[in-house]
C-alpha positions as CSV (number, residue, x, y, z in Angstrom):
1,M,-197.5,-9.7,56.4
2,K,-196.2,-7.3,59.1
3,K,-197.7,-7.5,62.6
4,I,-197.0,-5.5,65.7
5,W,-199.1,-5.8,68.8
6,A,-200.1,-2.7,70.7
7,P,-202.9,-3.9,73.0
8,W,-203.1,-0.7,75.0
9,R,-204.5,1.1,72.0
10,I,-207.8,-0.8,72.1
11,K,-209.0,1.4,75.0
12,Y,-208.7,4.4,72.7
13,I,-210.1,2.7,69.6
14,L,-213.2,1.4,71.3
15,G,-213.5,4.0,74.1
16,K,-215.8,7.0,74.2
17,K,-214.0,10.0,72.7
18,P,-213.9,13.1,74.8
19,D,-216.3,15.9,73.9
20,K,-213.7,18.4,75.1
21,C,-210.0,19.0,74.7
22,F,-208.1,15.9,76.0
23,L,-205.2,18.1,77.1
24,C,-207.3,20.2,79.5
25,I,-206.9,18.4,82.8
26,K,-209.8,18.7,85.2
27,E,-208.1,18.6,88.6
28,T,-209.4,15.9,90.9
29,N,-207.7,13.6,93.4
30,S,-207.5,10.8,90.8
31,S,-206.6,13.0,87.8
32,K,-202.8,12.9,88.3
33,K,-202.5,9.1,87.8
34,K,-205.3,9.0,85.2
35,H,-203.6,11.6,83.0
36,F,-200.0,10.4,83.9
37,V,-199.2,13.9,85.4
38,L,-195.6,13.9,86.5
39,L,-195.4,17.6,87.5
40,E,-197.7,20.6,88.0
41,S,-196.5,24.1,88.1
42,K,-198.5,27.4,88.3
43,Y,-199.0,27.5,84.5
44,S,-198.0,24.1,83.1
45,Y,-198.2,20.3,83.4
46,V,-195.7,17.7,82.5
47,I,-197.5,14.4,81.4
48,L,-196.6,11.2,79.7
49,N,-197.9,10.9,76.2
50,R,-200.5,8.2,76.2
51,F,-199.6,7.2,72.6
52,P,-195.8,7.6,72.6
53,Y,-193.1,7.5,70.0
54,T,-190.7,6.1,72.5
55,A,-190.8,5.0,76.2
56,G,-190.7,8.2,78.3
57,H,-192.3,10.4,75.6
58,L,-193.4,13.4,77.6
59,M,-195.6,16.4,76.8
60,V,-195.5,19.8,78.5
61,I,-198.8,21.6,78.3
62,P,-200.0,24.9,79.5
63,R,-202.8,24.8,82.0
64,R,-204.7,27.4,80.1
65,H,-206.4,26.3,76.9
66,V,-204.3,28.3,74.4
67,S,-203.6,27.3,70.7
68,D,-200.2,28.8,70.1
69,L,-197.1,30.6,71.5
70,E,-198.5,34.0,70.6
71,G,-201.4,33.4,72.9
72,M,-199.3,32.8,76.0
73,T,-198.3,35.5,78.4
74,L,-194.6,36.0,79.1
75,E,-195.1,34.6,82.6
76,E,-196.8,31.5,81.2
77,M,-194.0,31.0,78.6
78,A,-191.2,31.4,81.2
79,D,-192.9,28.7,83.4
80,F,-193.6,26.5,80.4
81,F,-190.0,26.4,79.1
82,L,-188.8,25.9,82.7
83,Q,-190.9,22.7,82.8
84,V,-189.5,21.7,79.4
85,R,-186.0,21.9,81.0
86,V,-187.2,20.0,84.1
87,A,-188.6,17.3,81.8
88,V,-185.3,17.0,79.8
89,T,-183.3,16.7,83.0
90,A,-185.6,14.0,84.4
91,L,-185.6,12.0,81.2
92,K,-181.8,12.0,81.0
93,K,-181.6,10.7,84.6
94,A,-184.6,8.3,84.7
95,V,-184.2,6.5,81.4
96,C,-180.5,7.3,80.6
97,A,-181.4,9.0,77.3
98,D,-178.5,9.6,74.9
99,G,-180.4,12.5,73.4
100,I,-183.7,14.3,73.4
101,N,-186.0,15.4,70.6
102,L,-188.0,18.6,71.4
103,G,-190.8,20.0,69.3
104,A,-194.2,21.3,68.8
105,N,-196.6,21.0,65.8
106,L,-198.2,24.4,65.3
107,G,-201.3,24.0,63.2
108,K,-202.9,21.2,61.4
109,A,-200.6,21.6,58.4
110,A,-197.6,21.0,60.7
111,G,-199.1,17.8,62.0
112,A,-200.8,19.0,65.2
113,G,-203.2,16.4,66.5
114,A,-204.5,18.8,69.1
115,E,-204.1,22.1,67.4
116,E,-206.4,23.9,69.7
117,H,-204.2,23.3,72.8
118,F,-200.5,24.1,72.4
119,H,-198.1,21.5,73.8
120,F,-194.5,20.6,73.5
121,H,-193.1,17.0,73.0
122,V,-190.1,15.9,74.9
123,V,-188.9,12.6,73.4
124,A,-186.1,10.4,74.8
125,R,-183.7,8.9,72.3
126,W,-180.9,6.4,72.5
127,N,-178.1,5.6,70.1
128,G,-179.5,2.9,67.9
129,D,-182.9,3.0,69.6
130,H,-185.1,2.2,66.7
131,N,-182.6,0.2,64.7
132,F,-183.9,-1.1,61.5
133,M,-187.7,-1.2,62.3
134,P,-188.7,2.3,61.1
135,V,-186.5,2.0,58.0
136,M,-187.5,-1.5,56.9
137,S,-191.0,-1.8,58.1
138,S,-192.2,1.7,59.0
139,T,-192.8,0.4,62.5
140,M,-191.9,1.9,65.9
141,V,-191.2,-0.3,68.9
142,I,-192.1,0.9,72.4
143,S,-190.0,-1.0,74.9
144,E,-192.0,-0.4,78.1
145,C,-195.6,-0.2,79.2
146,I,-196.7,3.4,80.0
147,E,-197.6,2.5,83.6
148,E,-194.1,1.2,84.2
149,T,-192.6,4.3,82.6
150,Y,-194.8,6.5,84.8
151,K,-193.5,4.7,87.9
152,R,-189.9,5.1,86.7
153,L,-190.2,8.8,86.0
154,L,-192.3,10.0,88.9
155,P,-189.5,10.1,91.5
156,Y,-187.5,12.5,89.2
157,F,-190.4,15.1,89.3
158,M,-190.8,15.2,93.1
């Protein structure tokens, strides 16, 4: 029997599910830390993914609730992709990533978990980072708690 412990997921499993889009961030004094916001720009946020593929898995999300690239203005897209570049640069410095996966799942058929709010994944990768685990046991290993990753990354976004 295969076992892997992910105790941080119990908050999601047992917790109340939001009635609204979980990517729409209501701005309050406590919202930055609550949502692991690393950077805010005029049209976008950079946040840590609460359920990451690897340590330092970031998401860039538009402030405006928009479902796809076609719905974004040129000004929003320029700002958005500038924040993707900032996120890539910060990850390379903060976690010494050997590579970065960039991507978006557009539509449910493409695997979008939040298809109503477009977002981009910025995922740090290292040579040999997942080793045999995904191949042999279909298991991913996250090497650091999200709170520690947030502390590690935050100085690179100031």
